[in-house]
TORMI-455053 format. One record per atom (N, C-alpha, C, O, CB): x, y, z. Coordinates in steps of 0.02 Angstrom, whole numbers, plus 50000, padded with zeros to 5 digits. Each point is the difference from the previous one (the first is absolute). Glycine has a CB too. Layout:
BEGIN
XYZ
...
end
This chain:
BEGIN
482295323849640
500634997850016
499974995150055
500104993949998
500345016649963
499404993450090
500024992750066
499814991449961
500364995149995
498955015450120
500064990549864
499664993449976
500664998049945
500404995750018
498035007649995
501654999949923
500474998349961
500734997250041
500184994349987
499175014549930
500924994050115
500584997550038
499934992150044
500444995750003
499775018350006
499134985950022
500004994950048
499684993949940
500274994550006
499525013850133
499754992149814
500114996749947
500454995749974
499904994049993
499645013250004
501074996349987
500734998849995
500434995450048
500414995549991
499435015449965
499814993050113
500454997850043
499744989749995
500364995049995
499775020550098
499264985349911
499664995450021
500084992649922
499924994050011
499165017650088
501054990649844
499984997349956
500874996549998
500104994249984
498725014149966
501804997150071
500614997650002
499984993850070
500174994149999
500385019149938
499244990050107
499844991850072
499724995349966
500404995349999
499235010150113
499864993249857
499764995649964
500454995349964
500054994150016
499145013449983
501164995449945
500524997849948
500624995550058
500244994449993
499535018649899
500344991750158
500604997050055
499834994850015
500354995249985
499965013350065
498854990550001
499974994650027
499774994949951
500034994350023
499845011450081
499884994549829
500104996049954
500684997149991
500094994550027
499035011349932
501344996850012
500704997950016
500294997550042
500484996349988
499535009349971
499774995750104
500274996650042
499694992050031
500274995650034
500105017349980
499044987749961
499544994750018
500124994449946
499904994150015
499215014250042
501114993649880
499994994449954
500984999449998
500194994249989
498325008949924
501945001350094
500534999849978
500474996350067
500594998549995
499105012549911
500014988350138
500394998750057
500044988750003
500464996450022
498955020250058
500034981849893
499814994949983
500414999949904
499994994249981
498725006150132
501445001949862
500034999749908
501054997450000
500445002649966
498235012449980
501404978750109
500524999949964
500454998349953
499784995149970
499895006450091
500895000249916
500124998149938
500124991149994
500184996450047
500345017049937
499324984249944
499894993349997
500714996350001
500365002349955
498504999849983
501384993850091
500804995949971
499965000749939
499515000549963
500684990350110
500605009349911
500225003149909
499864989349989
499854995450039
501675021149948
498644984149941
500034992349999
500234996549994
500375001349953
499244999850036
500524991350038
500504996949983
500594999349968
499975001249940
499314997450082
501115000249994
500744998749969
500174993249988
500074996550050
500335012850007
499704987449873
500184993149989
500604999849990
500195004249959
498904992750002
501474998550068
500614999349987
500204993649934
499454997949981
500655007250159
500174993149841
500464996449930
499604992150006
499764996749954
501795010450056
498484991550050
499634993150014
499215000950007
499694995050020
501395000750044
498575009949922
499484998750009
499595001850047
499394999749991
501054994349959
499935008950128
499644999450050
499925005650011
500435004049981
499814987150055
499005011850010
499785005849997
500155003650068
499894996950052
499284999249860
501015008750091
500025001750048
499435007250024
499945004949965
501304988150013
498495006250071
499575005050033
500395009949993
500565000549976
499024985850125
500125019249918
500535003449995
499705006050041
499395000350009
501184994849875
499775008850136
499645005450055
500465006349987
500605000049988
498974991050118
499995014449899
500155007650006
500315002350071
499704999850054
499295002049863
501564999950075
500265003250093
500155006149987
500585001149981
500034989350080
498925015349947
500455005349988
499995002649919
499445001449980
501304993550123
499735005749857
500094999249916
500364997649985
500285001649947
499425005050027
500554987250073
500234993349968
499404993150004
499544999050040
501815005750002
498884991449898
499584993350009
500414994150017
500574999049978
498625005049940
500624993650106
500554993150020
499414994949998
499405000150013
501695005050083
499484989349875
499654993550012
499705000050081
500275003450044
500614990149862
498425001650106
499854999850043
500234990350023
499564997650035
499535015749937
501064985350024
500444993050016
500684996849968
500145002349944
498734995750076
501364999549992
500684997849988
500114996649954
499644995249988
500505005450099
500635001649856
499824995249950
500294995150013
500304998750052
499525007549872
500094989950019
500014993250008
500324996949927
500074994149983
498835006450108
501225003649885
500464995949910
500674997950026
500425001450041
499155007949848
500324987350074
500444994749996
500644999349896
500314995949967
498334997150155
501145014649879
500184999249917
500145010449984
499585004550007
499294980049947
501765016050028
499985009649994
499725000049967
499774994849977
501005010550039
499045002349957
499495003249946
500314998949940
499635001049952
499905008050115
501164988849917
500154996049920
499804994150004
500084997449945
500885007750024
498804991050071
500134994750014
500314994350020
499764994350008
499865011349959
501054996750043
500484998050033
499864997950062
499825003750045
500745002549893
499574984750069
499664997650077
500505001950044
500605000849991
498744988849979
500315011150082
500065002450071
500244992150053
499584998250040
499275013749931
501624985250026
500414994150028
499704999550072
500155004550038
501044997349891
498224991050103
499885000750038
500604994950050
500054993949995
498695010949949
501664999550099
500574996950028
499844996950082
500135003850047
500645005249869
499004985550095
499834997650044
500464997350052
499824998150056
499395001349871
501675000550039
500444999350065
500405004750015
500235004849970
499794985350017
500015007350073
500235007950047
500755000749987
500175005950004
498964993150108
501444996149872
500545002649954
499855004249939
500115006149992
500364984350044
499295005449927
499925003949945
499595007149991
500135003649952
500054985150019
499365012850073
499675006950019
500845004350002
500295003549959
498304991950132
501575002649965
500355004050028
500915004149956
500425004350011
498714986850098
500735004449850
500664999749927
499715003949939
500355002149954
500114984650069
498675014249982
499855003649937
500105008150011
499905003950047
499224986349918
501155010149963
500105009050001
499555000749926
500055005749977
501484997650089
498174993449905
499494999849943
498974998550047
499714996350040
501714996349848
498465012350074
499074999150014
500064991250041
500394995849978
498885012749869
500284990250213
499574996650007
499625001250055
500095003750048
500474990149891
498885001650043
499564999050062
499734993750044
500194994149994
499565014849944
499824993350103
499774994050026
499214999750052
499855005350027
501604992749964
498254997950016
499584999250041
500034997350071
500274994650011
499405005449888
500035004250158
500305000550079
500044990750011
499554996349980
499705018550081
501364982849974
499964995150002
499914993249950
499874994250013
499945013850068
500354995749855
500084996249949
499374997349989
500014993949992
501135004350026
498185005049980
499574997350002
499495003449962
499515002350031
500924993050061
499625005549831
499535002749982
499274999850001
499575004350000
501294995949965
499134993550036
499184996350008
499645003750064
499415001450004
500994985249951
499955014150078
499505004150077
500115007849996
499625004150026
500644985450074
500455012349856
500075006150032
499875004349957
499785005350022
500934991650051
499415002249838
499735003949941
499555005249980
500155005349974
500144986550019
499105006150024
499555000949990
499855008450059
499995006049984
499834978349963
500095012650114
500145005350041
500435004249994
499845005849986
499824988450067
501095003649958
500605001850021
500055006149945
499865006050002
500674981850053
499755007749895
500325002349955
500744997249999
500084996550050
499125012849956
501274991049961
500534999550000
500565004350040
499865005650022
499604990049886
501425000650105
500345005750029
500635000349961
500394995349990
499105003850128
500555006149865
500725002149935
500455002150033
499955004250044
499524999949862
501254991950065
500315005350031
500255006749942
499645000449950
500754989350149
500045013949906
500115007349996
500154998349907
499665002749956
500955003050200
499814990849835
500184997449927
499315001649964
499875004649961
501054985050072
498705005549988
499424999749963
499715008049985
499915002149943
499874985250113
500085016750010
499865005949975
500135003549978
499655003549963
500134995250072
501195002349985
500355006249940
500004997549925
500205003849957
500735000550135
498824988649888
499894997549940
499495006649951
499924999749939
500204985950126
499595020149985
499655006149962
499254994449966
499435002249991
502015007949964
498844981150028
499344997049983
499574995950041
499804994549981
500715006149930
499365001750140
499794995250062
498995002549985
499564995850010
501965005550112
498345004649858
499415002750012
499784999249937
500414998449957
499785009150135
499114993549890
499774996549948
499875006949959
500025004650040
499464983150016
500425014449887
500435006749947
499355006150037
499414999950017
501174992449812
499815011150169
499665007450034
500095001450071
499595003850025
499514995049897
501384998850118
499714997750062
500974997850024
500464998449963
497794996050002
501745006350110
500725000550007
500204998650063
499585002450038
500475005149882
500474989250118
500185000150069
499985007350023
500375004049971
500354985550019
498825013050067
500085008150019
500875000150025
500314995150020
498165007850034
501715001949941
500675002950031
499895000750061
499434999550021
500935006249895
500244995750132
499905001350060
499435006850022
499565000950042
501694993149958
499135010749934
499505009250003
499244996850004
499595001750043
501255008649852
499024984350048
499425000150005
499404995750058
499405000750006
501155002449877
499894992750152
499944997850062
499965006450037
499435000950020
501164988149963
499745014750029
499995004750053
499485007049972
499885005050032
501504990250014
498505003949917
499365004149975
499274995650027
499565002750034
501195002249842
499234988550104
499464997050050
499895001750054
499475000950029
500694992049929
500625007950069
499864997750092
499795007550032
499765002050053
501374986949968
499145015049902
499735008750025
499214999949981
499655002750043
501595005349921
498464989749984
499185001350015
499504996350061
499435001550018
500714999949852
500344993250155
499824993850060
499885006150070
499694998550051
501334987849897
499255019650041
500145003550053
500235000750054
499865005050033
499684995449922
500904994550068
500574999450019
500494993850016
499874997349946
499585011950078
500954986850002
500264994149972
500034995750065
500124994049999
500585011349895
499164998950173
499794996650070
499254994849979
500084994050008
500445018750080
498834989749888
499454998049982
499864999049943
499434998149990
500355005650084
500634997049873
499815002249945
499944991849956
499664998949950
500965015550066
499774981250019
500114992649970
499234995850006
499814995649961
501635004150084
498215002750008
499414997949999
499574998649959
499674995049988
500565008850076
499855003949902
499515002349951
500364996349915
499955001549941
499665012450151
500794980049955
500184994749918
499744993550004
499754996849953
501395007850025
498984992950113
499954994250019
499514997849965
499685004949982
500754996550115
499274992349876
499264995550032
499925003050081
500325002150048
499924984149876
499085012350049
499624999850092
499944995750022
499954995349960
499465010950038
500554992250064
499844991450028
500714996050016
500585001950009
498254996949904
500864995050084
500574996550004
499884993049991
500194995150032
500255013250035
499144992449874
500084993649967
500604997649972
500194994250002
498815008049979
501425004749980
500814997949990
500215001450037
500334995550027
499885004949892
499815008250124
500645001650033
499904995450074
499514996550015
500705017649922
500344986950098
500084997050079
499745006450030
500165005849987
500994985250014
498365006050048
499835003250062
500645004150040
500474997250028
498604993049977
500855016149991
499265006550005
499845003149912
499505002749977
501005003950176
499954992249825
500045005149947
499905006050011
499435001749983
500314991549961
500465009550070
499965007850054
499925005349923
500355000749950
500784996450194
498145006449881
500095007149965
499704997849925
499765004249962
501475001350110
498814986649908
499625000949920
499345002549974
499594996050022
501014995549977
499175012149974
499225001949988
500184999749915
499545002249966
499935007350159
501094988449839
500005001049920
499385004749972
499494998649969
501074988950021
499665017450032
499625006349992
500034999849898
499495000049966
500995008450187
500144991449822
500244999649954
499884997249958
500035003049947
500424999250099
499364991449955
499844994549970
500694994849960
499904995449961
498885012750029
501854994250033
500774998149997
499984993250004
500424996449972
500075013350082
499014987949983
500034993550038
500514995050024
499964994149984
499245007649963
501315000750094
500634997250001
499924992650048
499674999350051
500965014049932
499694982949989
500044994750032
500574995550015
500404999049954
498675003050009
501034995150094
500594997650033
500404995249986
500194995850041
499315007750021
500654996749880
500574996349949
500394997650029
500084994149986
499905011749938
500374996250115
500784997650029
500425002049960
499945004649959
499804985850089
500715006449961
500925000849962
500344994749976
499744994750018
500525013050058
500154991749897
500484995049998
500665004749988
500125003749952
499064985749998
501195009650104
500865002250009
500254997249931
499844996749950
500405001650197
500305005549886
500345000749928
500584992249998
500424998449958
499535018850038
499874979950061
500584993750014
499634995349985
500274994549996
500445008750093
498564997149899
499684995149948
499294996050056
499634995249987
501855001749922
498555007250151
499414998550067
499425002049987
499995003249948
500714998150133
498514998249959
499465003249979
500035002450059
500464998250037
498904996349878
500005011950116
500345000750047
499025007549995
499715002449951
502424991650045
497705006850091
499575007049995
499254997849958
499585004449997
501675004749994
498604984849980
499444997249981
499415001550051
500074998150058
500654993449880
498785011350045
499355004050033
500105005250062
499535001650036
499874987549930
501235013250041
499905005850050
500595004549942
499785005750008
499904987950155
500635006749810
500375006649957
500064997949929
500074994249979
500685010250120
499225001849864
500094999649918
500285006349978
499955005250033
499054987249945
501285007349970
500545007049974
499984998949922
499904994849968
501125005950143
499105005849868
499765000449928
500645002949977
500355004150030
498294997749976
501464995149931
500755003649956
500025006949989
499425001949989
500674988549944
500305014250065
499975006649969
500484998449923
500294994649991
499625013550147
500094995849826
500704999449941
500365004550037
500135003649952
499434994749918
500755004850182
500465004349995
500564994650052
499934997150054
499235016949919
501374986649977
500814997450064
500125003450044
499875006049997
500804990649937
499625000350122
500215005450039
500844999749996
500375004750018
498474994850064
501394994249891
500675000950003
499964993549938
499494998649969
501005007150179
500314990049842
500094996049920
499584992750038
499684996149965
501875009549957
498534993250161
499674994450034
499204998750013
499704994749992
501395006750055
498595005849980
499305001450026
499845003949966
500365002949960
499674995150136
499175003249916
499555005149948
499415000950085
500134998550058
499974995049752
499285009450161
499765003550045
499434996349999
499944996849948
500625013950046
498934988650053
499274993750015
499675004550046
500315003450040
500204982849959
498695013849996
499605004150042
499764993050059
499964994949967
499565016649922
500374987750160
499694995450055
499745001250034
500125005150033
500364990849964
498934999150019
499334999350045
500024995550063
500524996750006
498885004849886
500304998050140
500164997350062
499374998950046
499595004550011
501535001149976
498834987450042
499104997550018
500135005050060
499465001750023
500104982649942
500935018550068
499775002750084
500175007350004
500095002750055
500224985950011
499755015149866
500035006550006
499835001949912
500124996849949
500845003850177
498655007849888
499755000749936
500475005449967
499815005249975
498964991250059
501955000949973
500575006349967
500114996049942
499974993949997
500775012450109
499414998749839
500144998249927
500835002249989
500225005649985
498374996849969
501774991550059
500775004250015
500254996949917
499814995049971
500595004350205
500135006349801
500574997449964
500364998650044
499985002350057
499975002849852
500694988550054
500394997550019
500594999149919
499865002649946
499194992350177
501375002349885
500454997149965
500074992850014
499734997750051
500765012849942
499854985749968
500154993450018
500504997349923
500195002649947
498494995450148
501354994949942
500564996849929
499564997949908
499594995350001
501234996650131
499275010349826
499834998649940
499724993850007
499395000049991
501385006649957
499614985250072
499984994850000
499284997350031
499754994449995
501545006750001
498385007050050
499304995750058
499525000249929
500145003349950
499855003050217
499494989849840
499314997449979
499555003450038
499894998950060
500444990349911
499305016449982
499415005450033
499635002049969
500225001449944
500295002150113
498864997949952
499604998649957
499755007349960
500205005050029
499534983550046
499885012749864
500065005449964
499365002449983
499614995649981
501425001049981
498775008750041
499575004249986
500065004749942
500335005250010
499554992950098
499875001249836
500135004249959
499415006449986
499404999950014
501354989549945
499745016850004
499865007950012
499744999549913
500274995649967
500865011550147
498344997549851
499895000749948
500555007249978
500185004450039
498494988449977
501485006549918
500445003749981
499485010050010
500305005249984
500484980949917
end
């Protein structure tokens, strides 16, 4: 009896050790890339039970083929109540591939900004991501790209353990001016706050906070899509 119990326990222990040895390094592979209407492919990452784009959206066409105007003039940007996009400092050659586009909320609320099968995350979906990060004080660091190649020094707390690879794409204010390049980024949610404002998530170079706030629908922010 003692010998049988001992053998069973040894077999069980061996199985546990094998699973520990093989399972710790057996990370799930990243989900398949997703392609927008224009044929641009984006890396994706699974974070918790959500699947996110791991790059900023850069399309200038809605998923139904409708063009999203590239609005360079500040007055025209301020007067928009329809979908619009731009490149930081109106310099697509320098900023499109790395940082993606900045969109107003009217592009988001079209419901056609992301590729088929994907959508702009709601406030609740951003909140679910924040909860998956563990806390909102240091959790933002798990989203930010490491180092200072793109982020301004010191890029506090940045470890990018999620693979989200947030970059400091800056913003375009409602009046049409650009600001915050290299030290701030913000991502639209699809959730309105009121008739003039909507919710967004932001990250900053000097802390690791993943903050939620609300702002004018006329502001230009980055977009990350989430899988349906």
